[in-house]
N, C-alpha and C positions, 0 to 999 in steps of 0.2 A: 308800205308793203302790204299786200293782200294776205289774209290769213284764212286757213281752212282747217277744220277739225275732222279727223278720221277716228272711227271707233272700231276696236276689235270686238269680238263676239262676247266678251266677258260681262260688259255692263252697258249695253245700248241705252237703257232707260236714263241713266245718269248722263250719258253723252248728249241725249236729246234735250234734257233740262239745261245743260250748260250752253248748248247752241242757242236755245231760246233766250236765255238770260244775257248772253254776250253779243248776240247778233252774228256770231261767227258761223258760217255755213257748214253744215255737216256733209262731208264729201262722200262720193260714191266709192264703196269698197266691197269687193266680192270675195267672200271666204267660203270655200267648199272643202269637203273631206273626201279623200279617195277611199276606196274599199278597204285598203290596208291600214287606214287610220291617219295617213299623212295629210297635211293641210295644203290647200291651194289658195294663193292670195293674188288678187289683181286690183290695182288702184285705177279707177276710171276717171282720173282727173289730170288736168294739166297743172303741174306743180312748179314749173320753172319760175325761179325767183320769188316764190311764195314762202310764207312762214307756215309750217305744218305742225299741228298739235295732234299727237296720237294718244288716245285714251285706251288703256288696257289695265284691268285689275288683275293682280296675281292670285286670284281666288281659285278654288277647286274647279276643275283639275289644273293645278298650278303648272305642271309640265306642259300641258297642251296650250294653255294661255300664254306661257312664256315663249314657246316656239312660234306660236302665231304672231306674237309681237315682233320677234326677230325677223320673221318673213315680211311683215308689214314694213319694217324699217328698211329691209333690203330693197323692197319694191319702191318705196318712197325715195330712197337715196338715188336710185337709177333715173328718177324723173327730175333730178337737179333742182331741188328746192333751195331757197336762200337760208332757211333755218329750220331745224327740227327740234321740237320740244316733246318730250315723253311725259305724259301725265299718268302716274301710277297711284291711283287712290289707295291701293293696298299692295305693299311691297312683297314680292314673292321670296320665299326662303329666308324670311326675316329673322328667324330665331337662331340661326347658325351664323353668328357674327364674330365668333371667336373659337379658338381651338380649346375645347373642354378637356380633351385627352389626346394623347399622341395618336396621329393617324386620322383625325377628324378632317372633313372637308369644311372650309369656311365658305359656305354657299352664298351668303349675303355679299361677300366680296367678289365672288365669281360673277354674280348678276351684274355688279358694277362694271366688271371687265367686259362682259358681253355687250352691254348697252353702249359703252364708250367705244368699243371696237366697231360699232355701227355708226360712229361719227355723229352722235346726237350732240346738240348744243346746250341743252338744259334739261334737268329733271325736276318735276314737280311731284311731291308726295304728300300724303296725309298721315300724320301721326305715326312716325317710324317706331318700330319696336325698341330700337336702341339708337342713340345719337352717334354711336360708333360707325354706323353705316355711311354717314355723310363723308367720313374720312376715306372711303374707298373710291371717291370720285375726284377727278381733277377739273371737272366742269362745274358750273353753278348748280347747286341743289337747293330748291325752295321747299321747305317743309311747312305745311299748313296744319293748324291745330283745330280740332273740333271742340275743344274745351269751351270757347265762347258760346257755342250752340247749346251745350249742356247747362252752362250757367244760366242762360236765358230761360231754358225750360224749367229749371228748378227755382228760379228767383222768387216765385210766388207760392212755393210750397214750404211747409214747415220742416226744415232740415237742420239738425243740430250738429252734425259732424260729417266730414268726408274721410273715408277710410281707404288707404292703399292696401290692396290685397297682399302685397309683398314689398320688400325694400326697393325693388326695381321700379316700382310705380310711385314712389314718394314724390318725385318732382311733379308728375302729372296731377296727382291728387292734391298736392300742396298748392299748385296754381289754382285749381278749382276751388279749394277751400279759401284761399286768399281773396279771390274775386267775389265769393259769396259771403266773406267775412265770418267764417265758421272755423272751429278747430280742425286741424289735420291730424289724423291718427294712422297707425300702420299695423297690419296684421303680421306678426312674426310667424314664419312657417318653415317647416322642414320637408324638403322634397325627397322621397325615398327612391323613386324611379321615374322615368319619363311619363308625364301626364298623370302622375299619382302624387297627391300632396296631403300632408298632415299639418294642419294649422295648430299653433301652440297658444299664443296669447295676443291680446290687443294692447297696444301701447300708444303713448303720444310720441312726438318726434324726439323728445329727450330720452326716451326709453322707459318712462314710468308707466305703470299700469293705470288704466283710467276706468271711471265709472260711466257706463252707458245705459244703465237701466232706465226704461221708459223713454229713451231717446229715439229719434228718427235719423237714420244714417244713409249715406250714399257711398257705395263702393265704386272707385274710379280706376279704370285700367285702359290699356290701348286696344284690347281685343277680348272676345269671348270665344273660346275654342271648344273644348269638350264640355265645358261648364263644371268640370270636376273641382277645380279650385274654388269657384263660386259657391258650389254646393257645400263644400267644407266650411268656407267662411260664413255663409249664412247660418249653418248649424251652430257654429261657435257664437255668433252674435245673438242668436235666439237664446242660447243657454245663458248669455250675459244679461238677458232681459230687454233687449232692444225691441222697440215697437215695430215701426215700418222700415223695411230694408229695400233700398233701390240699388240698381247697378247701372252705371254709365260706361259704355265701352264703344270706341269708335268703329271697330271692325267686327262684324258678326260672322265669324268663321263657321261656328255651329257644326262641328264635325262629330262623328261617332254618335253617342247617346245624348248629345247636348239637349235636344228638344225634349226628350223624355225626362231628363233631370230637371229642366226648367219648369216643366209642368208640375212636378212633385214638390219642388222646393218652396220654402216660405219667403219668397221675394215678391214684393208688391208689384214692381214694374222694372223692366229692363229697357234702358234707352240706348239706342245704337244709331248708326247712320247708314246711308246707302252707298258706302265705298265698295261694298260687295252686294251684288244683286241676290236677293233672297227668293228661292223658289217658293211656290205657294204652300208647299207642305211645311215650311218653316215659319210661316206667318201666323203666329199664335197670339192670343189676346194679351199675354204678358209683355210682348215685344212692341215697343214704340220706335218707329224709324224716322229719324230726322234727315233731311237732305243736306249734303255738303255742296250742292250746286251753287248756292249763292257765294260761299266763301271761296270756292274755286274760281267762279266767274270774276270776282273782284281781283283775285291774284292774276288771272290771265289778262 
């Protein structure tokens, strides 16, 4: 069965890398915007009986990229392909996977419903914010992890411990720590309101306070958004006497004042990936971007 890769407008550079590594042809796809902001999509390929892979990242502007993906899926479906695979390097509306209070929308579940309504056959994602999201699908969902990329990057550096910025990141940082054969720690924190965090203390997995003076540590998480949590954690770690602080996060959302905060904070380096295309204004010296093209290519 012949395969073809189509790319939405969110991350064309990553699509080109994947096409080069897999040998899957990058198909013709025309995307335009009307004066009122609505999108126009046209697929310039014969897709009959072919396996179609559609790449679209749920990055900012998430609404626009999501609607664009739905339009691409509608256009593709009308061309009668054999199979449709959606490749979402960054899952949109990922943080609303449960009802925190009465009246909340569960947006991560809604995205699952929308994609399945478009009759896709498989979903491929990179480092979901929560494993709960997989449960919203009745089709196969393949989650790829960027942790091996980070482990390879840090294996020749002197790292004494991996730190989870919160309890929700323990599994991710724990796997990183296990592969590097270093201790896994967690930062206990109290969130007072959306996007504002007050960190309390650093502990090991058993809940005991630990000594990290003169150590080098890596904070490990799935994403870096406003960098508020990171800034708070870095401040706490520096007060505890930590030497070099690194941060490894798969998705570089970098919204709001993130770049300004990163420039000021005492973090040695931030390692991220190209699941989200970074504009030139966000490409600063402290940011090191690794490509997920190889691990996605192997999966495909």
